[in-house]
BAZABA-208882 format. One record per atom (N, C-alpha, C): residue in one letter; x negated, y, z negated. Coordinates in pm, whole numbers, plus 50000, padded with zeros to 5 digits. Layout:
# BAZABA-208882
AXYZ/...
# end
This chain:
# BAZABA-208882
X496124957747870/X496514967747970/X496784962748054/X496194951448140/X497064944948281/X498554945248266/X498774936648148/X500354937348146/X500824944948151/X500254964948077/X501454972748070/X501574975748244/X500884975948318/X500044982948454/X501514970148516/X501154960348481/X501894949148546/X503594953648496/X503634957348393/X505154963948364/X505734978048434/X504754979548557/X504974990548590/X505194987848751/X505454975948771/X505474966348888/X504504973848993/X503274969948949/X502114960348931/X502064949348990/X502214938649101/X502074930649109/X501224919849084/X499554927149164/X498714921949104/X498084917249017/X499024927548907/X498314931248749/X498614922448686/X499544914248689/X500194900148604/X499054891748710/X498624887348806/X497424882148776/X496524881348700/X496124896048728/X494664899348606/X494634891248531/X496014895848436/X496394899748290/X496024880248243/X496844870248331/X496794857948301/X495474853648353/X495234861148448/X493184853848464/X492504854948288/X492924864448290/X491284870548142/X492184865348043/X493694864048028/X494214854447894/X493314840047943/X493334833748036/X493104821748074/X491934819248030/X490704834148031/X489604832648039/X489024832347863/X489744846147829/X489834844347698/X489754832447605/X491064823147628/X491314811447538/X490334802647587/X489434797347669/X488094794247765/X487334798547591/X487104809047615/X485934812247510/X486324811947382/X487604809447310/X487934802547173/X488344793047146/X487914779547287/X487994767047253/X486954763347076/X485064769847113/X484674763946990/X485364765746820/X486054778946905/X487234778446685/X488054769146697/X488764763446780/X489504751446807/X488684735146752/X487964736946811/X486894720946789/X486164727646642/X485354738046600/X485414737646405/X486244736546383/X488044736046411/X488634730946271/X488914718546320/X489154717046481/X489294696746460/X487774694546549/X486784688746530/X486314683346627/X487064669446662/X487044675046846/X487514662346916/X487164667447065/X485544659847169/X485454664347260/X487204670047362/X488114666447320/X489304672847392/X488874686547444/X488034693647365/X488224705247341/X487544710747468/X486674705247504/X485534708547634/X487044709947778/X487334695347756/X488354694947862/X489194705947904/X489704710247760/X490404722447733/X489684733147791/X489004733647726/X488314746847794/X488194746347940/X487444736748011/X487634734748156/X488274737248201/X489484734048206/X490774735148243/X491284752248200/X491114754348153/X491414773648096/X490114781348266/X489184777048216/X488324782248278/X488334780748465/X489074773748469/X489484768348654/X490884776048663/X490974772748562/X492844778448530/X492534791048563/X491874801848548/X491794816048465/X491034821548615/X489414812648692/X488954818248834/X490344814748938/X490844806548922/X492094810049057/X492774816149027/X493164822048948/X494054831148927/X493564845448955/X491454848848917/X491084856648978/X490904858149122/X491314846449177/X490964846349352/X492454849649375/X493524848849334/X495194853849350/X495214861549363/X494534872049255/X494094886849170/X493594892649282/X492304891849376/X491544892749440/X492534892749555/X493204879949615/X493904883349706/X494874889849743/X495594893049650/X496824903449647/X496514914449678/X495354921249653/X494694924149761/X493914930549835/X493374920649905/X492894920949976/X493544908950129/X493924898850137/X495254890050163/X495494883750143/X496354879950095/X497354877949947/X497354859650040/X497854855949894/X497564838449934/X497264830350015/X495524833650056/X495024829150188/X494394818750108/X494284806050195/X493334795250181/X494464787050065/X495614788850021/X495544786149834/X495864773749863/X495934765349972/X495944744749971/X494344747049887/X493224752150008/X491854747749969/X492084752049792/X492154764949792/X491564768549632/X491784758449520/X493364758349546/X494004745149468/X493124727849437/X493314730549592/X492234717449600/X490744717849513/X490184728049506/X489204730049428/X489114731649301/X489764738449270/X490654736349138/X490614723049139/X491804713749152/X491444696749111/X490304691549116/X489884696749240/X488874681849204/X487564691849083/X487324703149104/X486484708348981/X486574701448822/X488814704548803/X488604690348674/X488974679248698/X488854672948797/X488594656348861/X486864657848734/X486184662248836/X485264660348772/X484684659348625/X484944674448541/X484894674248423/X484994664948374/X486874663548378/X487634647248302/X486324640748287/X486254634948434/X484914623448478/X483764624148370/X483564634148331/X481854639248306/X482424639148117/X483754641248093/X483574641147979/X483614629947869/X484664618148006/X484584604747950/X483654597947985/X482494602447988/X481554591148019/X479864605347968/X480944611347857/X480204621947801/X478884626747871/X478674629547943/X477394636848077/X477614649848085/X477024662848026/X477524667547990/X476394684048088/X475734680248158/X475614682748265/X476014686748361/X476814674648409/X477884668948552/X479394678548534/X479564678448400/X480924689048310/X480464697648365/X479464706948264/X478844725848287/X478694724248468/X477484717248551/X477974715848683/X479154721448781/X480204709248735/X481464711348848/X482444720748748/X482114724048639/X482614738748618/X482174749348654/X480694754948709/X480014763748718/X480284765948884/X480404755248939/X480964754149080/X482014755949151/X482814750849050/X484034753349103/X484174769049073/X484324773648935/X484774788448894/X483634796349047/X482614787949136/X482104800649164/X482544804449296/X482854788149346/X484024785749463/X485444794949466/X485744793449340/X486964803049322/X486894819649388/X486304819549309/X486374835749281/X485114840749419/X484504832049485/X483824836149584/X484544838149745/X485404829549730/X486024827849883/X487294845149912/X488024849449774/X488404856149822/X487554873749851/X485914869149870/X485184875249860/X484944882650046/X484814870350066/X485154869350236/X485744880750319/X486834876350242/X488434886950306/X487974899050309/X486444902350205/X487504918650155/X486374931950208/X485714928950332/X484474935550468/X485374946150495/X486974945350503/X488144955150595/X488164962250552/X488014957350351/X489054971250299/X488024971450156/X486404980850221/X485754988150097/X485605002350144/X486695002250180/X486435021250146/X486635030850054/X487285028549937/X487295036149892/X486015030649766/X485735043249702/X484675036049571/X485435023649457/X486285023349464/X486805016949333/X486885004049403/X486915000249535/X487214991149610/X486024985449626/X484774986149627/X483414987549660/X482764983049500/X483744992449341/X482444982949228/X483694971149204/X484604968249324/X485144954549248/X484674946849300/X484994951149382/X483594938249517/X482354935149461/X481674947449408/X480754940849327/X480494937749218/X481674941549136/X481724929748993/X481784921248980/X483134911549142/X483254903449150/X482344893249181/X481424899049274/X480474889249334/X478934887349217/X479004899249131/X478594893948985/X479124883048916/X479874880048913/X480594873348852/X480574859348881/X480234856849031/X480174848949110/X478714843549148/X477964852049147/X476524847149147/X476034837748974/X476984853648880/X476134844748764/X476964831048757/X477594825148775/X478674812448758/X477504799548912/X477174806348994/X476154799749036/X474914797449018/X474404806249016/X473004805048905/X472894801348786/X474204797548740/X473824790248579/X474304773848585/X474904774548700/X475134761548739/X473774755948800/X473314757548871/X472024757748958/X470894755648867/X470744764548745/X469474764448651/X469624751948545/X471034745048533/X471234739648408/X469774726848400/X469444723448460/X468044718148387/X467474723848318/X467214732748364/X466084744648257/X466924751848139/X467654752948163/X469044759448045/X469464751047948/X469374736647952/X470204723347895/X469164714247902/X468154718647787/X467024706947785/X468054691447754/X467424683947790/X468014669847706/X468094671447599/X469144662547532/X469554661247404/X470004674147302/X470044681247394/X469984695547338/X471634703547243/X471894704747179/X473754705547156/X474084712147234/X475054714047326/X475634726847371/X475794737747310/X476064741447174/X476644754047109/X475114756947080/X473664753247042/X472424758147075/X471414760847158/X472144758047282/X471474756947371/X471044774047458/X470264771747529/X470384784547607/X471554788147702/X472014776847752/X472654775947831/X474024785147794/X474694782847650/X475424785147634/X475204801447551/X473804806247494/X473884820747550/X474214826647640/X473464822747714/X473264831647834/X474634830447870/X475684818147907/X476754819847954/X477764822547876/X477834832847746/X478264838447685/X477554853747697/X476684859047700/X476294873847706/X476534878747826/X476064869147972/X476834872148092/X478384874548146/X478824870548009/X479994868348066/X481004880947984/X479914879747899/X480834896847789/X480164905947916/X479024907848003/X478664923248018/X479414919148136/X479274910348273/X480034910248392/X481634906648361/X482364904748300/X483544905448210/X484014914648203/X483534923248171/X483904936348162/X483954941348215/X482714942348307/X483044949848425/X483654948648524/X484404936748558/X485464931048594/X486414935048569/X486834935948467/X487794941648389/X488034953548453/X487504960648368/X487034974548425/X488184976948571/X486544975048655/X486754976048769/X488124971648859/X488564961448815/X490204961748787/X491484965448808/X490694970148624/X492094979548599/X491864994948671/X490934999648725/X490655011048782/X491735007148925/X491694997648965/X491984999649121/X493244999349099/X493834988148985/X495214993848973/X495564998748921/X495175013148867/X495715023048835/X495385030248906/X494065027949018/X494595042549140/X495605039449239/X496485020349242/X496975018949374/X498365026149286/X498445030949182/X499495028949063/X499815045349134/X498885056849112/X499215067749145/X498975071849259/X498735066949342/X498575066449485/X500355063649564/X500815049349438/X502685048149532/X503715062549475/X502735062949347/X503765075449268/X503635086049378/X502755092349375/X502225100549540/X502635097749644/X503125085349721/X503325086049834/X505165089749758/X505635078349652/X507325086049644/X507655094349605/X506335110249594/X506675121449578/X506715132849662/X505645118549776/X506275130549985/X506515121250052/X507625109149992/X508155109150094/X510445100050120/X510525105450195/X512125100750132/X512175090550150/X513115082150107/X512935071450038/X514005065250126/X515005075850225/X516125070450267/X515555063650452/X514865075050407/X514305072950613/X513305068850618/X512255065550479/X510465068650495/X509855071350582/X510225084150668/X509495095450709/X509075104750528/X508305117150571/X507995128150439/X509245135050452/X509035137150290/X510235153050231/X509355162250296/X510705174350213/X509695184150269/X508275187850210/X508375182850042/X506585185949970/X505585176650126/X506415161650144/X505565159850231/X504825164550310/X505315172650381/X505245176750496/X504745187950488/X505025196550412/X504395208250387/X502865210050336/X502645190950317/X501155190850244/X500225184350367/X501395177950448/X500135173850551/X499805183550636/X500715189750628/X500875204450772/X499295210650653/X499725213250487/X498525220950466/X496785212550512/X496865206250475/X495905196350557/X495525196250725/X496215200150769/X495985204250934/X495565220850950/X495855229750903/X496035239550883/X494365245850830/X493695237650692/X493055241250639/X491305242750762/X492145227950847/X491205227850991/X490115234951064/X491575248051037/X491885261951122/X492465257551215/X492975267751293/X494295265651386/X494215259551478/X496195258251472/X496075238951577/X497355240651616/X496875237551811/X498155244451867/X499285236351837/X500745233551864/X501075222951871/X503065233451896/X503715214451872/X504785224851840/X505905214251807/X507005226851737/X507785219351622/X509485221551689/X509685206751643/X511375203251693/X512075209651586/X513225205151561/X514365206151425/X515525199851516/X515715184651412/X516605179651491/X518015181751369/X519445183651387/X520355179851306/X521275173751327/X522125160351341/X523155152751340/X524355167151349/X525055161451490/X526285167051500/X527495160751447/X528435169351307/X529465168051287/X529155156151182/X528265158051104/X527675149750984/X528885145450899/X529275156750886/X530035157550716/X531415145350767/X531975146950907/X533215143050975/X532985129350972/X531215120451003/X531345110951000/X531605106450852/X530725114350761/X530925107350649/X532265108550549/X533255118450590/X534515115150538/X535485112350655/X535055102750737/X535625088950809/X535405076150728/X533965074250776/X532885059350761/X532525059550588/X532955072450486/X531815065550396/X530655071750396/X529765074050289/X528095080850275/X527805071750310/X528175057350241/X527285045150284/X527405042350421/X527785047350540/X527785044150699/X527195052050664/X527335067350649/X526435078250692/X524825081450631/X524535071450543/X523065066350517/X522765062050663/X523265053750641/X522765040550810/X522185048850947/X523645058650931/X523015066651093/X521845077351072/X521735079850940/X520505085650893/X519035076150895/X519365066750879/X518405058450873/X517885055250961/X519145051051088/X518615046151211/X518295057051325/X518485067151277/X517615078251339/X516175080151318/X516355078951188/X514455083251127/X514275062751179/X514725060651217/X513365047951316/X513685051151435/X514375057451527/X513895059651642/X512955072951643/X513315080451570/X512025092951498/X510605085251494/X510345076551465/X509495067051394/X509075062051545/X509755057951585/X509515047151706/X509025055851791/X509445066051844/X509445074851965/X508455084151957/X508195090451820/X507325101251803/X505735097851826/X504845108851913/X503475103751925/X503175106051774/X501855093551824/X501105086251682/X500565101851611/X500295108951636/X500035122251580/X500775130551499/X502025126551534/X503035139751510/X503145135551330/X503905146951325/X504325147551165/X505855149951148/X505915131751063/X507455136651128/X508615139350919/X509215146550913/X509725147250817/X511485146750821/X512485145250698/X513665148650692/X513195163850566/X513915164950602/X514125185050480/X515345181850452/X516385168150426/X517655170150337/X518675167950441/X519725160450373/X520785161150461/X520885151950563/X521385156050678/X521195155050824/X520065159250903/X518885168450862/X518135176950888/X516455170750928/X515855172951040/X514725165251079/X513955177251089/X512715173051069/X511745183951133/X511085175951173/X509645179051320/X508795171851430/X507435182751417/X506345180751353/X505595187651432/X504495174551517/X504315181351616/X503905175251724/X502315183751786/X501355182651720/X499725186951738/X499445187451889/X499035198651948/X498585197252119/X499515193852197/X500515201452175/X501415193552253/X502145208952324/X502465210852402/X502955220052486/X504635221952464/X505575232952495/X506745232852496/X507195220852605/X506945223252709/X507245213252815/X507205196452736/X505855191252770/X506185179752655/X506945174652516/X507135188252434/X507965182752330/X508885177752401/X509725194252453/X511205190252555/X511325173352533/X510465174752687/X510965160252671/X510885145952557/X509985150552482/X510115140752345/X511655142052293/X512125152352307/X512805158752230/X514425149952296/X514435150652444/X515725148252485/X515875130152495/X514705126452491/X514135111252470/X514855106052312/X514555115152219/X515155113752121/X516405112852135/X516615122852177/X518595128152179/X519375116352261/X518795115652357/X519355102952448/X519635089752356/X518325088652318/X518325074852226/X519545074152109/X519115084052074/X520225084851895/X522085082052027/X521915092052056/X523155088952148/X523795077452217/X523025069952284/X523235060352339/X522875044952273/X522405052452149/X522115040152067/X522655034651937/X522925043551859/X523425046051701/X524835038251649/X525155047351768/X527245044951761/X527315032351775/X526455024851915/X527285012051955/X526665001251850/X525745002451825/X524534995651664/X525424997851534/X526025008251499/X526465004651383/X528385008651412/X528835002251538/X530414997851542/X531315008451523/X530775021551559/X531465033551536/X532455035851616/X534235043251628/X534355044351707/X534715057351815/X533645067051711/X533525077251740/X531555082851793/X531835089351916/X530635091351960/X529725095851834/X528065097951865/X527395101751767/X526385114351867/X526095123551832/X525445128151947/X523965136651805/X523115145451890/X522065152451813/X521735166051829/X521595172251749/X521045191251866/X520105193451783/X519145198251894/X517845201851891/X517115212351920/X516445222351824/X516005234151870/X514595234051891/X513695237251916/X512075238151964/X511635245251985/X510735254451900/X509505260451953/X507845256151963/X507255266752005/X505525266251997/X504945272251905/X503765267151821/X502985277751742/X502135289351806/X502215299551749/X502175310451828/X501145314051760/X499885321751843/X498895323951736/X499065337251666/X499565342151651/X500475358951572/X501095351851416/X501125339551425/X501975332151326/X501355331751177/X501755335351100/X501115336551003/X501385321350910/X502135315350892/X502085295550915/X502695289650998/X503155276150956/X503535268351022/X505075272051075/X505925279150881/X507095282250880/X507735290350938/X506905297151054/X507075312251139/X507775298751243/X506705294451343/X507955283651431/X508615272351369/X508715271551274/X510325266351258/X511315274751243/X511375282951148/X512255296551214/X513065298151373/X511965300651438/X512065298951491/X512715284251598/X512295273251540/X513565261651650/X514275259551521/X514555263051436/X516255267551366/X516765274351462/X516265288751431/X517165295251576/X517625284651672/X516625278451790/X517105273451880/X518015263151869/X517915256951704/X518975247251671/X520505254651692/X520655263651653/X521845271451593/X522685278651759/X521765276651837/X521955280751972/X522445268852015/X521635255551990/X522375242752076/X523335241051987/X523645247751901/X524995237751834/X526455250351889/X525665263451915/X526725271751934/X527475269152069/X526925260152218/X526685260352271/X527215249852315/X527555238252186/X528145232252221/X527805215852176/X526785216052095/X525755205452070/X525245197052213/X524545185152156/X524425176352226/X523165181552331/X522475192552272/X521635197552342/X519975201552339/X519075201252332/X517495210452350/X517735223452326/X517215230152251/X517195245552304/X515785252052314/X515495256952305/X513785260452309/X513715274352276/X513275281352171/X513035293752189/X511405298652071/X510855306952217/X509335310552166/X508895321852077/X510025329652073/X510555344751980/X511755346451891/X511495353151789/X512805349951689/X513545363051804/X515375361751794/X515795371251845/X516125380351770/X516165391551779/X516255404251778/X517905410151702/X518225409351623/X520085413151604/X520885417051648/X520145425551820/X521345432851859/X520725422952001/X520215411752048/X519785405852189/X520435391952136/X521485388752264/X522495379552290/X521225366852306/X521285351952247/X520455342052250/X520255332752426/X519635331852469/X519995330752632/X520815312052647/X521005309952757/X521425300352715/X520155289552784/X520015279052719/X519055267652717/X520105256552724/X520245247952820/X520335237952820/X520105224352846/X519795212852751/X518985200552707/X518055209752723/X516445201952838/X515085203752832/X514895216452900/X515755227652909/X515405234853014/X514835248452886/X513455254452911/X513385260952829/X513325279452850/X513315288852734/X513735299152811/X512605311952702/
# end
């Protein structure tokens, strides 16, 4: 299952898959010993257990703090193996088991130190709990070897071997299911983000914007302002420089919006060269100042940055949310009308509209940040 999830470009699932294959192979070492009795199998099992737990630590840290203390973890892995080999050569089974158990404990315990700030979701807490159980299993088992491995007792018939296999079945399955759940949840979250976010701009798409607004509206009426932005003569830019350069212009404006919009703003690219910003609890004057700052930044920086021979400008329409609005889209409609007015009056300006104009009403002139 981890291999399948890894094939869907979930990096950590690859570490989990490799780790569980190593552990499965380590537990299968007695089969090899039964076929070809040799002490070499115990060293192979030690190598596989240590490698599996090193991969466990990497899989956990991919989630919480990638590659943290990698040299130290590699050192623990190597020292544990050296002690196991030394103990095996001198036929000291208790020392070999202690070296293996404490090495595995340290390797899986280190990532748990970094998990404190990442336990908001139930799946992460379950994964943390499962990893703690596995770590404690190794610590307690290694500490009680004098009790579970009586002198002269054969490993395969000892209480140690029984407890090792029984507890590994329980805790290992819990760890596997918890880890798999977090990987699948992450995958679903990624698909949801891809469905809600415009890949070129990194801002919400129309669906993501509507979803974010719906969450705000569910909390009750909210005051704020809507800004609609459109790049002037964008078709001419595409025709003259090509669509790749046009995409760079859109990406550049998106970066300006992301950098300069207020922290609580909901920003989206509605398609083509049209952008929408919802500014909660922001009045028309404040929103007009924000829009004009965005306009000036785009005009002054993007053309020069992309080394274009022609200037780039953008027009902005603005409206505030009214108590009589049925939804946020009523304010967007007014902001759209203000944008049309900005286009009609020469572009490269901010126009404000608080009410929709009637067919018989000529729109008032609203240059730059003035309001009407």
